[in-house]
Every structure is written in structure tokens, then in C-alpha cells.
Steps between C-alpha positions, in 0.01 A plus 500: 500500500847423628630148577842335483679349199827490315590677175333234282185512704493880459570484124224247449253638759133504395181503708375185325799306645466642848341346805322833541309481167155515672602826676637641171173416333294660783709820472460506116128451530476801728680711257857500645820447314683222687837358415764269664805648657735205550762605757861398582771706671716455190270727294338715769553825308305361206217411731528843672437671159201283443344577822556870465258489205199346681251617762526199729691177563389172668793313634555124556846433632600285801730633781764263378492408130749272323762573770446883487311729728282797422752772589538647146142446401369672814719801435371514139139478617545766759643730230214445253248547776659821597463614141124439525452148377264283705693194644334206662633367724712796585830391680404713796178311535697167475714625790190580709289185451679267257771365747424274788576774741133600448408190699673646808379857434136403471495213750234685708251587221294183539679269251817444697621236746793467734765679285845640559774670301863417537706797405836320553645156528593562857140572579380192320756273683388636832120499456422211266577221741263646761221514243570143373450376859134582459455327161586516136567821311512621138794718420495712177759719329352844424531462118463192296258294296391137434583403860860628484613584858194375674560225767303300745712465814444294816711338774610141434343320798702189440847667549449625861754790444250783474690645201447233233238585258264349236478743211329499159541737215190604319657478151358221279674171554641590847489232775526524876855513634649462849768763563632704795391855586839626392470340167148645445617846595785467252248429228303807591799738531466617132150614556618770743761624252268506204159576657572653841308257713293184548135458596400247760140377513322234707436175309135473380379151581233520233738546215428148363145638425649727237537867426256755343650779293290816452567700181452857552455788254574813696278427803254252361524123488458382133575138539621216712764225462470188718790267532618210717841656524677221689830690488561439873246212529632236732543137396255252649605347831739215459586586141833655369517877471512483123162334484315823573256589219592738217311833470169471319386732220352847581133508399360835399165637580301824453448746782143362560633159641250446775714359787746795494260796504572566861867510434439731196294744711750497784796565262316773308326681779730447798849375427593703186385832637690428826803421290464827307466703819790329681742532200374830358373362172226685301263323269678598182831368623367147570634265228278431195553129582623339817412188706473398865572142602313372793535183712214373722529610866329348792124493473324772701247453785216457254688237302582720200829507331754776569782592273875569547692703238811327390610711209410792269610474144542815295805475282383237255140383546451237224310298412172645629130415465316589176260692714785753581584576137242769418533671842873513460468649157246753610715615790814526295334714240344731765838548670688549172253760384523678837876502453474641151269776621732594784792553264310759295 
């Protein structure tokens, strides 16, 4: 089980000190040998040797970790996978569904909304003002975590220029700012150099009602996380921007949570199979653990909730509900045993 840390963390690593102890225990109880593989680029060869001696590796590592990206780690994981070690999530699968480009590629699957992809700054400068004329937008860099590179953007109606904006970053502690279109584009310029593009989605007016996260093991929902995210939550009318509420805690629930059974069924029976068909992903290549974040869309004609996908997380899904621990362990063992058999 691979996760980030420095030399001291690797030297002192022990399952009992890990946030993944429940999963270690589940693996042990099923007869597997599970061990930590603390990773840092500075000692990647040491980790490579460790991974070469196992049947499978589960990976928790953010796209950007302590100022470093996953370039070296991804190369290592591709190498060990090519040698027959089961890797989840494989870097190629992260590329397919673990960046926000998936929001654009799957916009017509039933979980999408008005979504566009800007492949260049010139395209964004040209098209964004036209879309803002119809209402607020949410712009997202293709790779990031914890709200980094996610912005609510709308025209500043008080300026009268048509190019002044009100923007708010989704990172914790950010407040609304009033800046020009040029200033905002300058902030987004690095996203094109690093990630290759920016996603533009329509603002979902029901965001203040919260977000539901579906934790998926292969293609089955094994738990939910409910949160009043508030990352882009507007301040109350007549109050300063910094008065907007802080994010609430994420509350975890088993997959039997009554109110979300329709969403569970739709995700398992419709959306995931369509995703697999569109992106050519077979069952065995789905991640052992991934999650889909949904905001509430407009209610349908019968008054039932609809859902809009705002992100898929695959690089580092943690924490996760207790209900997912045994399914994750079971799936990891099955895939690792299959990898061992294939090497013989």
C-alpha cells in the first residue's frame, strides 16, 4: 500500500501508525500479506525494488504532493505493472477518468451539464465572456485537489464594463474578489502549461444544498459521503464576502442509505457502463477504489432530484466509509492473485 512520506516516515512506517490500518487489518484477516510502501522521489529505486516483490500495489498519492507532481511515480508504476504487478489506480486509468477532462468527455452520458473544454488561453479569452453573459460559470484546471484551480466566475454587474469579474477560488479560506478578465486569465495561464486545458461548467444553483460522494469499488457503490461543501458558497446578501460559511464535515454512510438508492442504481447500472463503453475500459481495469462527486441538479418533471457530476477522484481516495473497507480488500486480493497467476 503506497502513500507519500519522507525518509523518516519510511524508516518508521508501520501499519499500526497508518491511516489505512482498518484496510491493513481486513487484508490480513483475508490471508494477505500487506505492508506499507512509503514513497518519495528521492528514494524511488528503493520503492521500486519493494514493489517488484509483491503481487499488487494500492496507491494513494495526490496529483501534486508537497510541491512535486507524479511524473516519476507514474513512470515507476507503469514499469512494475508492465512486469506483471497489479497496480490500482494505474496511471493510464488516471489519465482516462482521473482528470477533470472526463467531465467534458462524458458530458452526454446523463450525469453532465453545460460543459466546455478550453484547450488554449486564446480560446478561453474568446469564449468565456460569451458564456458569462448567460450566468455564472465554474472553471477547473484539469489536475488538482482540495479545490486548487477551481473558480466560480461571474460578471461584476456593478462595474458596467462587461469585462470586470467577481471570482472566488475553491481553496479553503478563499474569499470573493473583483478583478478584470485579463487578470483572471493571467491566473489561469499556468493551468494550460501544466495541465493542457481548463474545464468550464455551468454554475449549479443548488450547490448550497451540499454534495454527495459515491465511493465505488470497481463498478459497485460501497458507501456515500455527504458534505455541505461550501467551497464556492456565496455570502448572504448584504454581508461581506469573507462571511460565507466554512465547509462542513463529510459524513459517511453505508451503501444502503435510503435517500440515495436511485442515484446508486443509476450510477451502477447506467452511468458506469456507459463510461466504460465510451472510454474503452473493461471491468478489470476499473480502479479498486474511486469516487464520483455529485451536485444536485434541477429537479425533474416528477419533482425528483437529478445529479450533476463535478469530479471523479481516483489518485488518492481517503478517507472512505467503513463499509468500503472489506470490498476494497476483497477486490485487491482478487486482482493481485490474478496478476500472480498471469505471471506463471
